[in-house]
C-alpha angles and dihedrals in degrees: 000000000000090000092049095048090059093055118109092213098074128085123250090246092056090043091056091049091052090049091054091048090050091051090049092049090049090051090054090048093049090054094042094239124142108211090193099049106166115256142099094266090056091048089049091051095048093042092053091046089057096041100051095085102046120354098052094042090050092052091050093043093056090059101038097045090063101048099092106007092061089058089054097046092048093043094234091120090079092054091045093054093051087073115102091249126111116253095237090057091053091050092044090054089054092048092050087051088053092052091050091047092051090052091050092048091053092047093051090043091055095041096052093041090054097043096046097042090046089065088066105028104026128250099261127099106082091126095043111132118254125186120220135165099073113150132185119221121181090341093307126113114244114202098174093108098037114131136170123247131175114257094246090059092047089050090055089055092047093049090047091054090044091052091050093050091047091050093052093047090045091051092051091047088049089053091051089049088057094046100042125057097206119073092202091053091049092051090048092053094050092043089054091051094049095047092045088052092060090050096045092048091060098046106026100087090115095040099082098178090059089078088078092062113101094224092058091057100052099098095079093152090067088075091057090052094045096240120162109265116241091246128029114255096035118126138163095267090046094051092044090052094047092049092046091052092050091047095049091046091050091050093049092049090049095054095041093049094045095048097043103038119101101238094176 
């Protein structure tokens, strides 16, 4: 990284990111801590950090985009609504199913990641030290609030953030499933949003209003690691708030559309 930062062929934005990563690595070296200590827990942590923006949302989207639209395409929605049950209760039962499914997906995701990676790296490392609390201010690394936590505790935080991101993406996919009749079309819309989010996050440093898009705020674990946010002014509370607003709006639109639309 030190060799790369001296190159004249990189942008100032990438140079500042490298400088922060160098300072973080030096901090780990000064305190004799290996952030990549071999073991299944470390693999699970890194894998989840890199899956929270695209892989996990895709897994959740595949399930949630089919919950209501499949009933429409098959025509079973008409039979379902002939039951003497209010529409909002029917939709709420589907949404509660979605929440349970997201929790199961995350559990299976973590379990298989741990079991398979442990075959190669070993299953130890739950108590390995991990540093968190890094912040970046004006392109400089601030270590004033850095503290050490055991890896199992850090993993709980990472899984909590991963569950929240999955819930928001699942809620928005659920909304599209209510609004669109075709499951394939709903999946295509969400897939376009998620892929565009990965692109925008890497090039939107000068597009300040992009920080209000839900797909730019999915990498919540970056704040735990102290990485530079894609757009200046973004923070963990800010991203949590933006995602919560998108999720609540998606849920309201879902219930209003489902209860008011003429299905027959």
